[in-house]
C-alpha positions as CSV (number, residue, x, y, z in Angstrom):
1,M,-0.3,-0.1,0.0
2,I,2.6,2.2,0.9
3,R,4.4,2.1,-2.4
4,M,0.9,2.9,-4.0
5,L,0.9,6.1,-2.1
6,R,4.4,7.2,-3.3
7,G,5.6,9.6,-6.1
8,H,3.1,11.7,-5.9
9,S,3.2,16.1,-6.2
10,F,3.0,18.1,-2.5
11,I,-0.5,19.0,-3.7
12,T,-1.8,15.7,-3.1
13,Y,-0.4,15.2,0.0
14,T,-1.2,18.6,1.1
15,V,-4.9,17.5,0.7
16,W,-4.6,13.8,2.4
17,A,-3.0,15.4,5.4
18,I,-5.7,18.2,5.7
19,L,-8.1,15.4,5.5
20,I,-6.4,13.5,7.9
21,V,-6.5,16.0,10.9
22,A,-9.6,17.7,10.3
23,S,-10.9,13.9,10.5
24,V,-9.6,12.9,13.8
25,A,-10.2,16.5,14.9
26,A,-13.7,15.9,13.9
27,F,-14.2,12.9,15.5
28,V,-12.0,14.4,19.1
29,L,-14.4,17.3,19.2
30,G,-18.2,14.7,18.1
31,D,-19.1,15.8,14.6
32,L,-18.9,12.4,13.9
33,M,-20.6,13.6,10.3
34,I,-17.7,15.4,9.2
35,G,-15.6,13.0,10.1
36,A,-17.3,10.3,8.8
37,V,-17.4,12.5,5.2
38,G,-13.2,13.2,5.4
39,L,-12.4,9.5,5.8
40,A,-15.0,8.5,3.3
41,T,-12.7,11.6,0.8
42,L,-9.6,10.2,2.0
43,A,-11.1,6.6,0.8
44,L,-11.9,7.7,-2.8
45,S,-8.7,9.6,-3.4
46,F,-6.6,6.6,-2.5
47,A,-8.7,4.2,-5.3
48,P,-7.4,6.5,-8.2
49,A,-4.1,4.7,-7.0
50,F,-4.9,0.8,-6.0
51,M,-6.7,0.5,-9.2
52,A,-4.2,1.8,-11.4
53,E,-2.2,-0.9,-9.5
54,R,-4.2,-3.2,-10.3
55,W,-4.4,-2.6,-14.1
56,H,-0.7,-2.1,-14.5
57,L,-1.4,1.9,-15.1
58,K,0.6,5.0,-14.4
59,I,-1.2,7.8,-14.0
60,P,0.1,11.1,-14.6
61,V,1.1,13.1,-11.4
62,Y,-0.8,16.3,-11.6
63,F,-3.9,14.5,-13.3
64,Y,-4.1,12.4,-9.4
65,S,-3.6,16.0,-8.0
66,G,-6.6,16.9,-10.3
67,I,-9.0,13.8,-9.3
68,V,-8.0,14.2,-5.3
69,L,-8.5,18.3,-5.6
70,F,-11.8,17.1,-7.0
71,L,-13.3,14.9,-4.6
72,F,-11.9,17.1,-1.9
73,G,-14.2,19.7,-3.2
74,T,-16.8,17.6,-4.1
75,V,-17.5,15.6,-1.0
76,F,-15.8,17.2,1.4
77,L,-16.3,20.8,0.8
78,G,-19.6,20.9,-0.8
79,E,-20.9,17.9,1.6
80,A,-19.3,18.6,4.7
81,F,-19.0,22.6,4.1
82,N,-22.0,23.1,2.5
83,F,-20.0,24.9,-0.8
84,Y,-22.9,24.2,-2.9
85,E,-25.0,27.0,-1.2
86,R,-22.0,28.8,0.1
87,F,-20.9,29.8,-3.2
88,W,-23.5,29.7,-6.3
89,W,-21.2,28.5,-9.2
90,W,-19.2,25.9,-7.1
91,D,-21.1,23.3,-9.0
92,L,-20.0,24.5,-12.2
93,F,-17.0,24.8,-11.9
94,L,-16.9,21.1,-10.5
95,H,-18.4,20.3,-13.6
96,G,-16.6,22.4,-15.5
97,T,-13.5,20.4,-14.4
98,S,-14.7,17.2,-14.1
99,A,-16.0,17.3,-18.3
100,M,-12.2,18.5,-18.9
101,G,-10.8,15.6,-16.9
102,F,-13.0,12.9,-18.4
103,G,-12.5,14.7,-21.5
104,I,-8.5,13.6,-21.7
105,V,-9.8,9.9,-20.5
106,G,-11.8,9.8,-23.6
107,V,-8.7,10.7,-25.7
108,V,-6.2,8.3,-24.1
109,L,-9.3,5.6,-24.2
110,T,-10.1,6.6,-28.2
111,L,-5.9,6.3,-28.8
112,L,-5.9,3.2,-27.3
113,M,-8.6,1.7,-29.2
114,F,-6.8,2.4,-32.2
115,E,-3.8,1.2,-31.1
116,G,-1.9,-1.2,-33.4
117,D,-4.2,-0.5,-35.9
118,Q,-3.1,0.0,-39.5
119,Y,-6.2,3.0,-39.7
120,A,-5.7,5.5,-37.2
121,A,-8.3,7.2,-36.0
122,P,-8.4,10.6,-37.6
123,P,-7.6,14.2,-35.0
124,Y,-11.5,15.3,-35.7
125,A,-12.7,11.5,-34.7
126,V,-10.5,11.6,-31.6
127,A,-11.7,15.0,-30.1
128,G,-15.3,13.9,-31.4
129,I,-15.1,11.0,-29.6
130,S,-13.5,12.6,-26.4
131,F,-16.4,14.9,-26.7
132,S,-19.0,12.6,-26.9
133,F,-17.7,10.4,-23.9
134,A,-17.4,13.7,-21.4
135,V,-20.5,14.9,-22.3
136,T,-22.1,11.4,-21.8
137,I,-21.2,11.1,-18.5
138,G,-22.6,14.1,-17.8
139,A,-25.8,13.5,-18.8
140,V,-25.8,10.0,-17.1
141,W,-24.7,12.0,-13.3
142,E,-27.6,14.3,-14.4
143,I,-30.3,11.2,-15.0
144,F,-28.8,10.3,-11.5
145,E,-29.0,12.8,-9.7
146,F,-33.2,13.3,-11.3
147,G,-33.4,9.8,-9.8
148,M,-32.5,10.8,-6.2
149,D,-34.7,13.6,-6.2
150,Q,-37.7,11.3,-7.3
151,L,-36.7,8.3,-5.1
152,F,-35.6,9.1,-2.5
153,G,-37.2,13.8,-1.8
154,M,-33.5,14.8,-2.0
155,N,-32.5,18.0,-3.7
156,M,-29.7,17.2,-6.2
157,Q,-31.5,18.9,-9.0
158,K,-32.5,22.5,-7.0
159,S,-34.0,24.5,-9.1
160,G,-34.7,21.1,-11.9
161,L,-35.1,22.2,-15.4
162,V,-32.3,25.3,-15.1
163,D,-30.1,23.5,-12.8
164,T,-29.3,20.6,-15.5
165,M,-29.7,22.5,-18.1
166,T,-26.7,24.5,-17.2
167,D,-24.8,21.8,-16.1
168,L,-25.1,20.5,-19.5
169,M,-23.8,23.5,-21.1
170,V,-20.9,23.8,-18.6
171,D,-19.9,20.0,-19.4
172,C,-20.1,20.9,-22.9
173,F,-17.8,23.8,-22.6
174,G,-15.4,21.4,-20.3
175,A,-15.5,18.7,-22.9
176,G,-15.2,21.0,-25.7
177,L,-11.5,22.2,-23.6
178,A,-11.0,18.7,-23.8
179,A,-11.2,18.1,-27.3
180,M,-9.8,20.9,-28.5
181,S,-6.7,19.6,-26.6
182,G,-6.8,16.4,-28.0
183,Y,-7.2,17.4,-31.5
184,A,-4.1,19.7,-30.8
185,F,-2.0,16.9,-29.2
186,L,-2.6,14.9,-32.7
187,K,-3.3,17.3,-35.6
188,F,-0.7,20.0,-33.9
189,R,1.8,18.1,-31.5
190,S,0.8,20.1,-29.2
191,R,2.4,19.1,-25.7
192,Y,1.3,22.3,-23.4
193,G,-1.6,22.4,-21.3
194,L,-4.1,19.9,-21.5
195,S,-2.3,18.3,-24.1
196,A,0.9,17.8,-21.9
197,I,-1.3,15.5,-20.0
198,I,-2.2,13.6,-22.3
199,S,1.3,12.8,-23.4
200,E,2.5,12.2,-20.3
201,F,-0.2,9.5,-19.6
202,I,1.2,8.1,-23.1
203,L,4.9,7.9,-22.3
204,R,3.9,6.2,-18.5
205,N,1.9,4.0,-20.4
206,R,3.9,3.3,-23.2
207,R,3.2,-0.9,-23.6
208,F,-0.5,0.6,-24.2
209,F,0.7,3.2,-27.0
210,R,3.6,2.1,-28.4
211,R,2.6,3.9,-31.6
212,A,1.8,7.8,-30.3
213,A,4.8,7.1,-27.8
214,R,7.4,6.6,-30.7
215,E,5.5,9.8,-32.1
216,I,5.9,11.8,-29.2
217,E,10.0,10.8,-28.8
218,T,10.4,11.5,-32.1
219,D,8.9,14.9,-32.0
220,G,11.4,15.3,-29.1
221,K,14.4,14.5,-30.6
222,V,13.1,16.9,-33.6
223,E,12.6,19.9,-31.2
224,T,15.7,19.5,-29.9
225,H,17.5,18.6,-32.7
226,L,16.2,22.0,-34.2
227,D,16.5,23.9,-30.8
228,R,20.4,23.0,-31.3
229,L,20.7,24.0,-35.1
230,E,19.0,27.6,-33.9
231,T,21.2,27.9,-30.9
232,H,24.3,27.3,-33.4
233,S,22.5,29.1,-36.4
234,R,22.5,32.5,-34.1
235,T,26.2,31.7,-32.5
236,M,27.4,32.1,-36.1
237,G,25.9,34.9,-36.7
238,V,27.1,36.6,-33.5
239,G,30.2,35.6,-34.7
240,R,29.8,37.4,-38.0
241,S,28.8,40.1,-36.8
242,D,31.5,40.6,-34.8
243,D,33.7,40.1,-37.5
């Protein structure tokens, strides 16, 4: 277990420390609800590490940090400290970030499906599939909220149709950002922003993405070579100007 929890970012360890301290303090003070929610959030944040170990995957460090922060914001801050009611934008923010995360997962899964296939999916198709994947997850969540409200008398949808449609529009926006990042990654060899997370995931799991990993490494070598040529040209240019 200890081995699976090594090598994470400072952000992840900080959130874990906050959850542990808050849970212990809550139990000492007799607030069982906050203590239980804190431990539940901690357990959920450990889950991706256990699943990655079981499936022999390596999750990018900062993508994992994003997962932990999302769970911290959704379960602990959202439920235990009622952030959903305190801040009107809290639910929308979480919907947008989760849609971006699922969009990245959609890009990675699509590339995995076409790994080893001589007919690789074009960039626009990968972007479209990842967008659809993320929006579908958001739509299923809205159905879940509706079901909980109808069956158990909860108020997850709050204002009903307006809340649902606003959430779906934010989901589309977040999914669109992730889809565009996937398109830029494949079409323009972008390695920045969300595209960098996709690149890191592929390189850390190269045994599943041999072809894509080779392309990334080739691009890196070409860029390094071009940088060296540019540096050499500048040096020669300075020499000529001195003459």
